[in-house]
MINUPA-292865 format. One record per residue (C-alpha): x, y, z. Coordinates in steps of 0.5 Angstrom, whole numbers, padded with zeros to 4 digits, always signed. Layout:
// residues N
XYZ/...
//
This chain:
// residues 102
-0037-0024-0014/-0034-0018-0010/-0038-0014-0004/-0036-0006-0004/-0035-0004+0003/-0034+0002+0002/-0032+0007-0003/-0025+0005-0003/-0025-0002+0000/-0028-0009-0004/-0028-0015+0000/-0028-0021-0005/-0033-0026-0005/-0028-0032-0005/-0020-0031-0003/-0016-0031-0009/-0010-0035-0007/-0003-0033-0010/+0004-0036-0007/+0000-0039-0002/-0002-0032+0001/-0010-0031+0002/-0012-0024-0002/-0019-0023+0001/-0020-0015-0002/-0017-0009-0005/-0016-0003-0002/-0014+0004-0005/-0015+0012-0004/-0012+0019-0006/-0011+0025-0002/-0011+0031-0005/-0005+0035-0001/-0005+0042-0005/+0002+0045-0004/+0004+0038-0002/+0002+0035-0008/-0003+0028-0009/-0002+0022-0005/-0004+0015-0008/-0003+0009-0004/-0006+0001-0006/-0006-0005-0003/-0009-0012-0001/-0012-0015+0005/-0008-0022+0006/-0011-0026+0011/-0004-0030+0013/+0002-0028+0018/+0006-0022+0017/+0012-0027+0017/+0009-0031+0012/+0007-0025+0008/+0014-0022+0008/+0017-0029+0006/+0014-0029+0000/+0014-0022-0002/+0021-0021+0000/+0023-0018-0007/+0019-0012-0004/+0023-0006+0000/+0019-0006+0006/+0019-0001+0012/+0016-0002+0018/+0011+0003+0020/+0007+0001+0026/+0012-0003+0030/+0010-0011+0028/+0004-0009+0026/+0004-0005+0019/+0009-0005+0014/+0009-0001+0008/+0013-0003+0001/+0016+0001-0005/+0014+0008-0002/+0016+0012-0008/+0015+0020-0009/+0015+0023-0016/+0018+0031-0016/+0014+0035-0021/+0021+0038-0024/+0023+0030-0026/+0020+0026-0032/+0014+0023-0031/+0017+0016-0031/+0022+0018-0025/+0019+0016-0018/+0025+0016-0013/+0024+0011-0007/+0021+0015-0001/+0023+0011+0005/+0021+0016+0010/+0015+0017+0009/+0010+0018+0015/+0004+0014+0014/-0003+0016+0018/-0009+0020+0017/-0006+0026+0019/+0001+0026+0016/+0003+0028+0010/+0008+0025+0006/+0015+0026+0007/
//
């Protein structure tokens, strides 16, 4: 059973355990930015210490977004002139409600 908290967030009735990480919900969203393209993001809510999460998921390319409290990983960008399979690392993306991806 899941509980829909908002249009883009679902709280799991019971946490899902994966590699001793406690996944408590799922989040996804998208923004249509007109001439700047479309912005898609998704992730899980994890009820573990950040250090433990990063240790267990050390294969991901982590980027600190907010000092010691918010991290993003594997940020990619797609250019319309490329093939649909070609995505590039996008480590310079600024994440916030008012920010346009770099």
